[in-house]
C-alpha positions in Angstrom: 0.0 0.0 0.0 1.4 3.3 -1.0 2.0 5.9 1.7 -0.8 8.5 1.5 1.3 11.3 2.9 5.0 10.8 1.8 5.6 14.5 2.7 4.0 14.5 6.1 7.1 16.4 7.8 7.0 19.2 5.5 3.3 19.2 5.5 3.1 19.5 9.4 5.6 22.3 9.4 3.5 24.2 6.8 0.4 23.7 8.7 2.3 24.9 12.0 3.6 28.1 10.1 0.2 29.0 8.8 -1.4 28.4 12.3 1.4 30.7 14.0 0.7 33.4 11.5 -3.0 33.2 12.3 -3.9 32.6 8.7 -6.4 30.3 7.2 -5.7 28.1 4.1 -7.5 30.6 1.9 -5.3 33.6 3.0 -2.1 31.7 2.4 -3.3 30.5 -1.0 -4.3 33.9 -2.1 -1.0 35.5 -0.9 1.0 33.1 -3.0 -1.5 32.7 -5.9 -2.2 29.0 -5.6 -5.4 27.2 -5.1 -6.7 26.4 -1.5 -6.6 22.7 -2.6 -2.8 22.9 -3.4 -2.1 24.4 0.1 -4.3 21.6 1.6 -2.4 18.8 -0.3 0.8 20.4 0.9 -0.2 20.4 4.5 -1.6 16.9 4.5 1.8 15.7 3.1 0.3 14.3 -0.1 2.2 16.7 -2.3 5.5 18.4 -2.0 5.6 22.2 -3.0 7.7 22.9 -6.2 10.7 25.0 -5.5 9.3 28.2 -6.8 6.2 27.8 -4.6 8.4 26.9 -1.6 10.3 29.9 -2.1 7.0 31.9 -2.1 5.9 30.2 1.0 9.3 30.9 2.8 9.0 34.6 1.8 5.3 34.8 2.9 6.0 33.4 6.3 9.2 35.7 6.6 11.3 32.8 7.4 14.9 33.6 8.3 18.1 31.6 7.2 18.0 28.6 9.5 14.2 28.3 9.4 14.0 28.6 5.5 16.9 26.1 5.1 15.2 23.6 7.5 11.9 24.0 5.4 14.0 23.5 2.2 15.6 20.3 3.7 12.2 19.0 4.7 11.2 19.3 1.0 14.3 17.2 0.2 15.7 20.0 -2.0 19.4 20.1 -2.1 21.6 23.1 -1.6 21.4 26.5 -0.2 18.0 28.0 -0.3 19.2 31.5 -1.0 21.6 30.5 -3.8 18.8 28.4 -5.4 16.5 31.4 -5.2 19.2 33.7 -6.7 20.1 31.4 -9.4 16.4 30.9 -10.5 15.9 34.6 -10.5 19.0 35.5 -12.3 18.9 32.6 -14.8 22.8 32.7 -14.5 22.9 36.3 -15.2 23.8 39.3 -13.1 20.7 41.1 -11.6 19.7 44.4 -10.3 17.8 44.0 -7.0 15.1 46.8 -6.5 13.6 46.9 -3.0 9.9 48.0 -2.5 11.2 51.2 -1.0 13.3 52.1 -4.0 11.3 54.7 -5.9 13.7 54.9 -9.0 12.4 54.1 -12.3 14.0 51.4 -14.2 13.5 51.4 -17.9 13.4 48.3 -20.0 13.5 47.4 -23.6 12.5 43.8 -23.6 10.0 41.7 -21.9 9.3 38.0 -21.5 6.0 36.7 -20.2 5.2 33.1 -19.1 2.0 31.6 -17.8 1.2 28.7 -15.4 -1.7 27.3 -13.4 -1.5 30.2 -11.0 -1.2 33.2 -13.3 1.7 34.9 -15.2 5.2 36.0 -14.7 6.5 39.0 -16.5 10.3 39.4 -16.8 11.4 42.9 -17.7 15.0 42.8 -19.3 17.3 45.5 -20.2 20.1 45.0 -22.9 23.1 46.1 -20.9 26.8 45.4 -20.4 29.7 44.7 -22.8 28.1 41.7 -24.3 24.7 43.3 -24.8 23.2 40.2 -23.0 19.9 41.0 -21.6 19.9 41.5 -17.8 16.7 41.1 -15.7 15.7 44.2 -14.0 12.3 43.2 -12.6 10.2 40.2 -12.2 6.5 40.4 -11.5 4.1 37.8 -10.8 0.3 38.2 -10.8 -3.1 36.4 -11.1 -5.0 36.2 -14.4 -7.5 38.7 -13.1 -4.9 41.1 -12.0 -3.1 40.8 -15.5 -6.4 41.7 -17.1 -6.7 44.7 -15.0 -3.1 45.8 -15.7 -3.8 45.4 -19.4 -6.8 47.7 -19.0 -4.9 50.3 -17.2 -2.1 50.2 -19.6 -4.5 50.4 -22.6 -6.3 53.3 -21.2 -3.1 55.1 -20.3 -1.6 54.7 -23.8 -4.8 55.8 -25.3 -4.8 58.9 -23.2 -1.0 59.5 -23.9 -1.5 59.3 -27.5 -4.5 61.7 -27.5 -2.3 64.2 -25.8 -4.2 64.1 -22.3 -2.1 64.7 -19.3 -2.6 62.5 -16.3 -4.3 64.3 -13.5 -2.6 64.4 -10.0 -4.2 65.4 -6.8 -2.6 68.5 -5.1 -0.4 68.0 -2.1 -2.3 68.4 1.2 -1.6 71.8 2.6 0.0 72.0 6.0 -2.4 73.5 8.5 -1.1 76.5 10.3 -0.8 76.2 14.1 -2.4 78.8 16.1 
């Protein structure tokens, strides 16, 4: 008889992490853009998260080095989790890391889009360097619904820009004078 939960150890750990975070299955599934059934299969130990999904879970639960490595090992993946993540992101190329607080604009001249069961991933690239090899400058994942709303916003913005309409901005709030 086959073992019905061959990944029970990682499943229990994932469930404990979710419960410690005070989240239900729906919240975790929504945060990493997988189905609730996928999370349930992971937690029951019936299925092992793929490397990219495991990286999303590590990030979602904000696991630090030792805890992230332990979870990675429970999934029976070899190697350093940070190195694996970096190599997956870079695709063997140098990369520019842009933190959410970094408000600089990064311009790109190439884009690659891939789709999976959970949504799409958009890789923005820039032909830089002495070899002209494209370097990733941003990687964005989103659900299909969100991708459709992004397409609509881009289409509307392009239409307005071509028509010569300027985007309207709200004025900055005025400081109230103290009495």
